[in-house]
C-alpha positions as CSV (number, residue, x, y, z in Angstrom):
1,M,0.0,-0.1,-0.2
2,A,1.4,3.6,-0.9
3,Q,1.6,6.0,1.5
4,P,0.5,9.7,0.5
5,A,3.6,12.2,0.1
6,F,2.8,14.4,2.7
7,L,3.0,11.4,5.4
8,S,6.4,10.4,4.1
9,S,7.9,13.9,4.4
10,L,6.5,14.5,7.7
11,R,8.0,11.4,9.0
12,S,11.5,12.3,7.7
13,R,11.1,15.7,9.2
14,L,10.4,14.1,12.6
15,R,13.0,11.5,12.4
16,S,15.8,14.1,11.5
17,P,15.6,17.2,13.3
18,Q,17.2,20.3,11.8
19,P,19.5,22.5,13.8
20,Q,17.2,25.4,15.1
21,A,18.5,28.5,15.8
22,P,18.6,29.5,19.7
23,L,15.5,31.2,20.9
24,P,16.3,34.9,21.4
25,H,14.6,35.2,24.8
26,L,17.1,32.7,26.1
27,Q,20.2,34.3,25.0
28,P,22.3,36.6,27.6
29,R,21.6,40.2,27.0
30,R,25.1,41.1,28.0
31,G,27.4,40.8,25.1
32,F,30.9,39.5,25.6
33,H,32.8,39.8,28.9
34,V,34.6,43.1,29.1
35,E,37.7,43.4,31.7
36,L,36.8,45.6,34.5
37,G,38.7,48.9,34.7
38,A,40.7,50.6,37.7
39,R,37.7,52.3,39.0
40,E,35.4,49.3,39.1
41,K,38.2,47.0,40.8
42,A,38.7,49.9,43.4
43,L,34.8,50.1,44.0
44,L,35.0,46.3,44.4
45,E,37.6,45.9,46.9
46,E,37.0,45.4,50.7
47,D,36.9,48.6,52.6
48,V,38.2,48.2,56.1
49,A,36.3,51.3,57.3
50,L,32.9,49.6,56.4
51,K,34.0,46.2,58.1
52,R,32.5,46.9,61.2
53,F,29.0,47.4,59.9
54,K,29.0,44.1,58.0
55,S,26.2,41.9,59.1
56,Y,27.2,38.3,59.7
57,K,25.0,35.6,58.6
58,S,25.1,33.5,61.7
59,S,24.1,36.5,64.0
60,V,21.4,37.5,61.3
61,K,20.0,34.0,61.5
62,Q,20.0,33.9,65.4
63,V,18.2,37.2,65.6
64,S,15.5,36.0,63.1
65,K,15.2,32.9,65.1
66,T,14.7,35.0,68.2
67,G,12.3,37.1,66.7
68,N,10.2,33.8,65.4
69,V,10.0,32.5,69.0
70,L,8.9,35.8,70.3
71,T,6.2,36.2,67.9
72,G,5.1,32.6,68.6
73,V,5.0,33.5,72.3
74,V,3.0,36.6,71.6
75,L,0.5,34.8,69.6
76,C,0.0,32.0,72.0
77,A,-0.5,34.6,74.8
78,C,-3.3,36.5,72.7
79,A,-4.8,33.1,72.2
80,Y,-4.9,32.1,75.7
81,E,-6.4,35.6,76.7
82,I,-9.1,35.1,74.0
83,Y,-9.9,31.7,75.3
84,M,-9.9,32.8,79.1
85,R,-12.3,35.7,78.1
86,A,-14.6,33.4,76.3
87,V,-14.5,30.7,78.9
88,S,-15.2,33.0,81.7
89,S,-18.1,34.7,80.2
C-alpha cells in the first residue's frame, strides 16, 4: 500500500530534526565579557572602614530565630487571653 507524499515527508522531518536557531529570549542580554577598569576594581575591593557594619550571616540567623520565637509566644498569649475571656463569660 503506497503512503501519501505528505506523510513520508512528515516522518522524515520528525526523524531527523534540523538544527534550530537558539531562542532569542534564552540568549544573554550582555554581550562579550569586558575586563573591569581600575575604578570598578577599586569599588569592588573590601573597605576596612565599612567592615564593622558588615552583618554576619550567623548572627542575623540567630536574631531571626529569636524574633520568630517571640512572635510565637505573643500569639500564644493572645490566644490564651481570648480563650479565657470566652470561657469566663
